[in-house]
N, C-alpha and C positions, 0 to 999 in steps of 0.2 A: 641553066646551071652555071655556065662559064661566066656569067655576069654577076654572080654573087660576090659581095664584098667580104673581106676578112671577118668583119664584125658580124655579119649575117651568118657566116659559117661557124664562128665561135658560139654565137647564140644558139644555133642548131645543135651543135655538140653539147653545150651545157644542158639543153633540153633532153637530148638523147641519153646522155651518160651521167648527168647530175654533177654536183660539185666534188672537188677531191675528197672532202669529208664523207659525202654520201657514198662515193665509190669505195672508200676505206671501210665504212660500216657494212656495205654489202659483201665485200671481200671477207671481212671478219665473220660475218653471218655464214657465208659459204664454207668457210674453214670448219666452223662449229657443226654444220650440217654434214659436211664430208666426214668428220670423225664420228659422228653419231651413225651414219650409214655404214661406216666400216665396223664399228662395234657391233651393230645389229646383225650384219652379215656374218661376222665371226661367231655370234651367238647361234645364228640359225644354222651355220655349218656344223656346229657341235651338238645340235639338238637330235634326238633319236628320230628315226624315220620309220614309216610303216605302221602296221597295227601293233598294238600292245595286246598281249593275251592275258 
């Protein structure tokens, strides 16, 4: 590990995390999914519970 060059470390980081554009796309998708999860959670919280007669 200690003998890795900066180029090797940068190549590994690119492989692990992607390009800045890919990271931005993933962040945008995560924001969309987070908003959808919040909306669905709010809808579920307002739904009636238990049996209906």
